[in-house]
Chimera marker file (.cmm) of the C-alpha trace (Angstrom):
<marker_set name="trace">
<marker id="1" x="-9.830" y="-3.273" z="18.817" r="1" g="1" b="0" radius="0.5"/>
<marker id="2" x="-9.404" y="-2.007" z="14.724" r="1" g="1" b="0" radius="0.5"/>
<marker id="3" x="-6.422" y="-1.188" z="13.413" r="1" g="1" b="0" radius="0.5"/>
<marker id="4" x="-7.564" y="2.644" z="13.309" r="1" g="1" b="0" radius="0.5"/>
<marker id="5" x="-8.317" y="2.427" z="17.474" r="1" g="1" b="0" radius="0.5"/>
<marker id="6" x="-4.725" y="0.652" z="17.677" r="1" g="1" b="0" radius="0.5"/>
<marker id="7" x="-3.417" y="3.645" z="15.955" r="1" g="1" b="0" radius="0.5"/>
<marker id="8" x="-4.335" y="5.845" z="18.264" r="1" g="1" b="0" radius="0.5"/>
<marker id="9" x="-2.911" y="4.390" z="21.112" r="1" g="1" b="0" radius="0.5"/>
<marker id="10" x="-0.038" y="5.253" z="22.303" r="1" g="1" b="0" radius="0.5"/>
<marker id="11" x="3.039" y="3.092" z="22.857" r="1" g="1" b="0" radius="0.5"/>
<marker id="12" x="5.217" y="2.039" z="25.811" r="1" g="1" b="0" radius="0.5"/>
<marker id="13" x="4.068" y="2.365" z="29.414" r="1" g="1" b="0" radius="0.5"/>
<marker id="14" x="1.758" y="4.872" z="31.427" r="1" g="1" b="0" radius="0.5"/>
<marker id="15" x="-1.036" y="4.027" z="28.720" r="1" g="1" b="0" radius="0.5"/>
<marker id="16" x="-3.765" y="3.925" z="31.720" r="1" g="1" b="0" radius="0.5"/>
<marker id="17" x="-3.380" y="7.777" z="31.252" r="1" g="1" b="0" radius="0.5"/>
<marker id="18" x="-4.059" y="8.008" z="27.651" r="1" g="1" b="0" radius="0.5"/>
<marker id="19" x="-7.602" y="9.976" z="27.129" r="1" g="1" b="0" radius="0.5"/>
<marker id="20" x="-9.003" y="10.752" z="23.267" r="1" g="1" b="0" radius="0.5"/>
<marker id="21" x="-8.657" y="14.353" z="24.059" r="1" g="1" b="0" radius="0.5"/>
<marker id="22" x="-5.587" y="14.466" z="23.737" r="1" g="1" b="0" radius="0.5"/>
<marker id="23" x="-5.813" y="13.409" z="20.036" r="1" g="1" b="0" radius="0.5"/>
<marker id="24" x="-8.992" y="16.428" z="20.190" r="1" g="1" b="0" radius="0.5"/>
<marker id="25" x="-6.252" y="18.717" z="21.457" r="1" g="1" b="0" radius="0.5"/>
<marker id="26" x="-3.740" y="18.160" z="19.394" r="1" g="1" b="0" radius="0.5"/>
<marker id="27" x="-6.123" y="18.676" z="16.302" r="1" g="1" b="0" radius="0.5"/>
<marker id="28" x="-7.594" y="21.774" z="17.416" r="1" g="1" b="0" radius="0.5"/>
<marker id="29" x="-3.844" y="23.215" z="17.343" r="1" g="1" b="0" radius="0.5"/>
<marker id="30" x="-3.280" y="21.913" z="14.408" r="1" g="1" b="0" radius="0.5"/>
<marker id="31" x="-5.989" y="24.358" z="13.581" r="1" g="1" b="0" radius="0.5"/>
<marker id="32" x="-4.685" y="27.200" z="14.764" r="1" g="1" b="0" radius="0.5"/>
<marker id="33" x="-1.775" y="26.897" z="12.865" r="1" g="1" b="0" radius="0.5"/>
<marker id="34" x="-2.335" y="30.384" z="10.869" r="1" g="1" b="0" radius="0.5"/>
<marker id="35" x="0.593" y="29.408" z="7.662" r="1" g="1" b="0" radius="0.5"/>
<marker id="36" x="3.644" y="26.858" z="6.109" r="1" g="1" b="0" radius="0.5"/>
<marker id="37" x="6.190" y="28.371" z="8.678" r="1" g="1" b="0" radius="0.5"/>
<marker id="38" x="4.257" y="28.106" z="11.615" r="1" g="1" b="0" radius="0.5"/>
<marker id="39" x="3.437" y="24.161" z="10.375" r="1" g="1" b="0" radius="0.5"/>
<marker id="40" x="7.133" y="23.881" z="10.277" r="1" g="1" b="0" radius="0.5"/>
<marker id="41" x="8.394" y="25.326" z="13.447" r="1" g="1" b="0" radius="0.5"/>
<marker id="42" x="5.813" y="23.187" z="15.082" r="1" g="1" b="0" radius="0.5"/>
<marker id="43" x="6.359" y="20.132" z="13.128" r="1" g="1" b="0" radius="0.5"/>
<marker id="44" x="10.243" y="20.694" z="14.050" r="1" g="1" b="0" radius="0.5"/>
<marker id="45" x="9.326" y="20.847" z="17.623" r="1" g="1" b="0" radius="0.5"/>
<marker id="46" x="6.593" y="17.792" z="17.840" r="1" g="1" b="0" radius="0.5"/>
<marker id="47" x="8.387" y="15.864" z="15.380" r="1" g="1" b="0" radius="0.5"/>
<marker id="48" x="11.697" y="13.772" z="15.348" r="1" g="1" b="0" radius="0.5"/>
<marker id="49" x="13.412" y="13.911" z="11.688" r="1" g="1" b="0" radius="0.5"/>
<marker id="50" x="12.469" y="10.464" z="11.135" r="1" g="1" b="0" radius="0.5"/>
<marker id="51" x="8.974" y="11.185" z="11.707" r="1" g="1" b="0" radius="0.5"/>
<marker id="52" x="8.206" y="14.241" z="9.311" r="1" g="1" b="0" radius="0.5"/>
<marker id="53" x="10.506" y="11.532" z="6.317" r="1" g="1" b="0" radius="0.5"/>
<marker id="54" x="8.094" y="9.193" z="7.352" r="1" g="1" b="0" radius="0.5"/>
<marker id="55" x="4.849" y="11.017" z="7.267" r="1" g="1" b="0" radius="0.5"/>
<marker id="56" x="7.227" y="12.961" z="3.818" r="1" g="1" b="0" radius="0.5"/>
<marker id="57" x="7.531" y="9.783" z="2.288" r="1" g="1" b="0" radius="0.5"/>
<marker id="58" x="3.549" y="8.611" z="3.124" r="1" g="1" b="0" radius="0.5"/>
<marker id="59" x="2.498" y="11.592" z="0.912" r="1" g="1" b="0" radius="0.5"/>
<marker id="60" x="4.447" y="11.252" z="-1.552" r="1" g="1" b="0" radius="0.5"/>
<marker id="61" x="3.398" y="8.014" z="-2.024" r="1" g="1" b="0" radius="0.5"/>
<marker id="62" x="0.240" y="8.563" z="-1.512" r="1" g="1" b="0" radius="0.5"/>
<marker id="63" x="0.276" y="10.928" z="-4.956" r="1" g="1" b="0" radius="0.5"/>
<marker id="64" x="2.655" y="8.877" z="-6.722" r="1" g="1" b="0" radius="0.5"/>
<marker id="65" x="-0.575" y="6.020" z="-6.205" r="1" g="1" b="0" radius="0.5"/>
<marker id="66" x="-2.994" y="8.708" z="-7.047" r="1" g="1" b="0" radius="0.5"/>
<marker id="67" x="-1.011" y="9.094" z="-10.254" r="1" g="1" b="0" radius="0.5"/>
<marker id="68" x="-1.806" y="5.480" z="-11.294" r="1" g="1" b="0" radius="0.5"/>
<marker id="69" x="2.158" y="4.706" z="-10.978" r="1" g="1" b="0" radius="0.5"/>
<marker id="70" x="2.881" y="1.206" z="-9.654" r="1" g="1" b="0" radius="0.5"/>
<marker id="71" x="4.423" y="-0.184" z="-6.451" r="1" g="1" b="0" radius="0.5"/>
<marker id="72" x="7.407" y="-1.090" z="-8.591" r="1" g="1" b="0" radius="0.5"/>
<marker id="73" x="8.094" y="2.112" z="-9.789" r="1" g="1" b="0" radius="0.5"/>
<marker id="74" x="7.302" y="3.651" z="-6.722" r="1" g="1" b="0" radius="0.5"/>
<marker id="75" x="9.978" y="1.845" z="-4.471" r="1" g="1" b="0" radius="0.5"/>
<marker id="76" x="12.203" y="2.204" z="-7.376" r="1" g="1" b="0" radius="0.5"/>
<marker id="77" x="11.441" y="5.997" z="-7.740" r="1" g="1" b="0" radius="0.5"/>
<marker id="78" x="11.234" y="7.323" z="-3.863" r="1" g="1" b="0" radius="0.5"/>
<marker id="79" x="13.090" y="4.207" z="-1.895" r="1" g="1" b="0" radius="0.5"/>
<marker id="80" x="10.183" y="3.604" z="-0.421" r="1" g="1" b="0" radius="0.5"/>
<marker id="81" x="9.357" y="0.223" z="1.135" r="1" g="1" b="0" radius="0.5"/>
<marker id="82" x="7.224" y="-1.907" z="-0.457" r="1" g="1" b="0" radius="0.5"/>
<marker id="83" x="5.433" y="-2.599" z="2.976" r="1" g="1" b="0" radius="0.5"/>
<marker id="84" x="4.895" y="1.583" z="3.182" r="1" g="1" b="0" radius="0.5"/>
<marker id="85" x="3.620" y="1.866" z="-0.353" r="1" g="1" b="0" radius="0.5"/>
<marker id="86" x="1.323" y="-1.158" z="0.251" r="1" g="1" b="0" radius="0.5"/>
<marker id="87" x="0.325" y="0.686" z="3.984" r="1" g="1" b="0" radius="0.5"/>
<marker id="88" x="-0.435" y="3.741" z="1.941" r="1" g="1" b="0" radius="0.5"/>
<marker id="89" x="-2.930" y="2.302" z="-1.180" r="1" g="1" b="0" radius="0.5"/>
<marker id="90" x="-5.031" y="0.338" z="1.561" r="1" g="1" b="0" radius="0.5"/>
<marker id="91" x="-5.326" y="3.824" z="3.200" r="1" g="1" b="0" radius="0.5"/>
<marker id="92" x="-6.610" y="5.019" z="-0.598" r="1" g="1" b="0" radius="0.5"/>
<marker id="93" x="-8.768" y="2.723" z="-1.035" r="1" g="1" b="0" radius="0.5"/>
<marker id="94" x="-10.375" y="1.513" z="2.427" r="1" g="1" b="0" radius="0.5"/>
<marker id="95" x="-9.687" y="4.332" z="4.299" r="1" g="1" b="0" radius="0.5"/>
<marker id="96" x="-11.585" y="7.083" z="6.029" r="1" g="1" b="0" radius="0.5"/>
<marker id="97" x="-10.866" y="9.470" z="2.852" r="1" g="1" b="0" radius="0.5"/>
<marker id="98" x="-8.221" y="11.686" z="4.460" r="1" g="1" b="0" radius="0.5"/>
<marker id="99" x="-5.209" y="11.254" z="1.407" r="1" g="1" b="0" radius="0.5"/>
<marker id="100" x="-8.606" y="11.536" z="-1.180" r="1" g="1" b="0" radius="0.5"/>
<marker id="101" x="-10.084" y="14.566" z="0.243" r="1" g="1" b="0" radius="0.5"/>
<marker id="102" x="-6.758" y="16.761" z="0.608" r="1" g="1" b="0" radius="0.5"/>
<marker id="103" x="-5.699" y="15.469" z="-2.811" r="1" g="1" b="0" radius="0.5"/>
<marker id="104" x="-8.491" y="16.469" z="-4.252" r="1" g="1" b="0" radius="0.5"/>
<marker id="105" x="-8.056" y="19.838" z="-2.567" r="1" g="1" b="0" radius="0.5"/>
<marker id="106" x="-4.594" y="19.908" z="-3.849" r="1" g="1" b="0" radius="0.5"/>
<marker id="107" x="-5.721" y="19.281" z="-7.503" r="1" g="1" b="0" radius="0.5"/>
<marker id="108" x="-8.639" y="21.698" z="-7.482" r="1" g="1" b="0" radius="0.5"/>
<marker id="109" x="-5.967" y="24.364" z="-6.626" r="1" g="1" b="0" radius="0.5"/>
<marker id="110" x="-3.821" y="23.364" z="-9.043" r="1" g="1" b="0" radius="0.5"/>
<marker id="111" x="-6.635" y="23.871" z="-12.152" r="1" g="1" b="0" radius="0.5"/>
<marker id="112" x="-7.323" y="27.027" z="-10.437" r="1" g="1" b="0" radius="0.5"/>
<link id1="1" id2="2" r="1" g="1" b="0" radius="0.2"/>
<link id1="2" id2="3" r="1" g="1" b="0" radius="0.2"/>
<link id1="3" id2="4" r="1" g="1" b="0" radius="0.2"/>
<link id1="4" id2="5" r="1" g="1" b="0" radius="0.2"/>
<link id1="5" id2="6" r="1" g="1" b="0" radius="0.2"/>
<link id1="6" id2="7" r="1" g="1" b="0" radius="0.2"/>
<link id1="7" id2="8" r="1" g="1" b="0" radius="0.2"/>
<link id1="8" id2="9" r="1" g="1" b="0" radius="0.2"/>
<link id1="9" id2="10" r="1" g="1" b="0" radius="0.2"/>
<link id1="10" id2="11" r="1" g="1" b="0" radius="0.2"/>
<link id1="11" id2="12" r="1" g="1" b="0" radius="0.2"/>
<link id1="12" id2="13" r="1" g="1" b="0" radius="0.2"/>
<link id1="13" id2="14" r="1" g="1" b="0" radius="0.2"/>
<link id1="14" id2="15" r="1" g="1" b="0" radius="0.2"/>
<link id1="15" id2="16" r="1" g="1" b="0" radius="0.2"/>
<link id1="16" id2="17" r="1" g="1" b="0" radius="0.2"/>
<link id1="17" id2="18" r="1" g="1" b="0" radius="0.2"/>
<link id1="18" id2="19" r="1" g="1" b="0" radius="0.2"/>
<link id1="19" id2="20" r="1" g="1" b="0" radius="0.2"/>
<link id1="20" id2="21" r="1" g="1" b="0" radius="0.2"/>
<link id1="21" id2="22" r="1" g="1" b="0" radius="0.2"/>
<link id1="22" id2="23" r="1" g="1" b="0" radius="0.2"/>
<link id1="23" id2="24" r="1" g="1" b="0" radius="0.2"/>
<link id1="24" id2="25" r="1" g="1" b="0" radius="0.2"/>
<link id1="25" id2="26" r="1" g="1" b="0" radius="0.2"/>
<link id1="26" id2="27" r="1" g="1" b="0" radius="0.2"/>
<link id1="27" id2="28" r="1" g="1" b="0" radius="0.2"/>
<link id1="28" id2="29" r="1" g="1" b="0" radius="0.2"/>
<link id1="29" id2="30" r="1" g="1" b="0" radius="0.2"/>
<link id1="30" id2="31" r="1" g="1" b="0" radius="0.2"/>
<link id1="31" id2="32" r="1" g="1" b="0" radius="0.2"/>
<link id1="32" id2="33" r="1" g="1" b="0" radius="0.2"/>
<link id1="33" id2="34" r="1" g="1" b="0" radius="0.2"/>
<link id1="34" id2="35" r="1" g="1" b="0" radius="0.2"/>
<link id1="35" id2="36" r="1" g="1" b="0" radius="0.2"/>
<link id1="36" id2="37" r="1" g="1" b="0" radius="0.2"/>
<link id1="37" id2="38" r="1" g="1" b="0" radius="0.2"/>
<link id1="38" id2="39" r="1" g="1" b="0" radius="0.2"/>
<link id1="39" id2="40" r="1" g="1" b="0" radius="0.2"/>
<link id1="40" id2="41" r="1" g="1" b="0" radius="0.2"/>
<link id1="41" id2="42" r="1" g="1" b="0" radius="0.2"/>
<link id1="42" id2="43" r="1" g="1" b="0" radius="0.2"/>
<link id1="43" id2="44" r="1" g="1" b="0" radius="0.2"/>
<link id1="44" id2="45" r="1" g="1" b="0" radius="0.2"/>
<link id1="45" id2="46" r="1" g="1" b="0" radius="0.2"/>
<link id1="46" id2="47" r="1" g="1" b="0" radius="0.2"/>
<link id1="47" id2="48" r="1" g="1" b="0" radius="0.2"/>
<link id1="48" id2="49" r="1" g="1" b="0" radius="0.2"/>
<link id1="49" id2="50" r="1" g="1" b="0" radius="0.2"/>
<link id1="50" id2="51" r="1" g="1" b="0" radius="0.2"/>
<link id1="51" id2="52" r="1" g="1" b="0" radius="0.2"/>
<link id1="52" id2="53" r="1" g="1" b="0" radius="0.2"/>
<link id1="53" id2="54" r="1" g="1" b="0" radius="0.2"/>
<link id1="54" id2="55" r="1" g="1" b="0" radius="0.2"/>
<link id1="55" id2="56" r="1" g="1" b="0" radius="0.2"/>
<link id1="56" id2="57" r="1" g="1" b="0" radius="0.2"/>
<link id1="57" id2="58" r="1" g="1" b="0" radius="0.2"/>
<link id1="58" id2="59" r="1" g="1" b="0" radius="0.2"/>
<link id1="59" id2="60" r="1" g="1" b="0" radius="0.2"/>
<link id1="60" id2="61" r="1" g="1" b="0" radius="0.2"/>
<link id1="61" id2="62" r="1" g="1" b="0" radius="0.2"/>
<link id1="62" id2="63" r="1" g="1" b="0" radius="0.2"/>
<link id1="63" id2="64" r="1" g="1" b="0" radius="0.2"/>
<link id1="64" id2="65" r="1" g="1" b="0" radius="0.2"/>
<link id1="65" id2="66" r="1" g="1" b="0" radius="0.2"/>
<link id1="66" id2="67" r="1" g="1" b="0" radius="0.2"/>
<link id1="67" id2="68" r="1" g="1" b="0" radius="0.2"/>
<link id1="68" id2="69" r="1" g="1" b="0" radius="0.2"/>
<link id1="69" id2="70" r="1" g="1" b="0" radius="0.2"/>
<link id1="70" id2="71" r="1" g="1" b="0" radius="0.2"/>
<link id1="71" id2="72" r="1" g="1" b="0" radius="0.2"/>
<link id1="72" id2="73" r="1" g="1" b="0" radius="0.2"/>
<link id1="73" id2="74" r="1" g="1" b="0" radius="0.2"/>
<link id1="74" id2="75" r="1" g="1" b="0" radius="0.2"/>
<link id1="75" id2="76" r="1" g="1" b="0" radius="0.2"/>
<link id1="76" id2="77" r="1" g="1" b="0" radius="0.2"/>
<link id1="77" id2="78" r="1" g="1" b="0" radius="0.2"/>
<link id1="78" id2="79" r="1" g="1" b="0" radius="0.2"/>
<link id1="79" id2="80" r="1" g="1" b="0" radius="0.2"/>
<link id1="80" id2="81" r="1" g="1" b="0" radius="0.2"/>
<link id1="81" id2="82" r="1" g="1" b="0" radius="0.2"/>
<link id1="82" id2="83" r="1" g="1" b="0" radius="0.2"/>
<link id1="83" id2="84" r="1" g="1" b="0" radius="0.2"/>
<link id1="84" id2="85" r="1" g="1" b="0" radius="0.2"/>
<link id1="85" id2="86" r="1" g="1" b="0" radius="0.2"/>
<link id1="86" id2="87" r="1" g="1" b="0" radius="0.2"/>
<link id1="87" id2="88" r="1" g="1" b="0" radius="0.2"/>
<link id1="88" id2="89" r="1" g="1" b="0" radius="0.2"/>
<link id1="89" id2="90" r="1" g="1" b="0" radius="0.2"/>
<link id1="90" id2="91" r="1" g="1" b="0" radius="0.2"/>
<link id1="91" id2="92" r="1" g="1" b="0" radius="0.2"/>
<link id1="92" id2="93" r="1" g="1" b="0" radius="0.2"/>
<link id1="93" id2="94" r="1" g="1" b="0" radius="0.2"/>
<link id1="94" id2="95" r="1" g="1" b="0" radius="0.2"/>
<link id1="95" id2="96" r="1" g="1" b="0" radius="0.2"/>
<link id1="96" id2="97" r="1" g="1" b="0" radius="0.2"/>
<link id1="97" id2="98" r="1" g="1" b="0" radius="0.2"/>
<link id1="98" id2="99" r="1" g="1" b="0" radius="0.2"/>
<link id1="99" id2="100" r="1" g="1" b="0" radius="0.2"/>
<link id1="100" id2="101" r="1" g="1" b="0" radius="0.2"/>
<link id1="101" id2="102" r="1" g="1" b="0" radius="0.2"/>
<link id1="102" id2="103" r="1" g="1" b="0" radius="0.2"/>
<link id1="103" id2="104" r="1" g="1" b="0" radius="0.2"/>
<link id1="104" id2="105" r="1" g="1" b="0" radius="0.2"/>
<link id1="105" id2="106" r="1" g="1" b="0" radius="0.2"/>
<link id1="106" id2="107" r="1" g="1" b="0" radius="0.2"/>
<link id1="107" id2="108" r="1" g="1" b="0" radius="0.2"/>
<link id1="108" id2="109" r="1" g="1" b="0" radius="0.2"/>
<link id1="109" id2="110" r="1" g="1" b="0" radius="0.2"/>
<link id1="110" id2="111" r="1" g="1" b="0" radius="0.2"/>
<link id1="111" id2="112" r="1" g="1" b="0" radius="0.2"/>
</marker_set>
């Protein structure tokens, strides 16, 4: 099983009931969100504060890596562990292109 496939599997008991369609339903729910306020409300209900901080940390690291900052500087600037920085860097280099796609879109919007 690949790392990506493993990431899609829920942890804990009851894995026999996991179905990929649940992930598709979540993605469809996200597509229905209309603005930042709705995103905030949905994610506040969906995630714990720690999960939200972790996702925000990973996004911040992706942006800093894209700017060319070193792992050491990012660690000092953010307090994010080098393990997380390495994981984000690996995704930027070998992942599915999701980080890169959104980074480029945001850069395009800032240039307009």
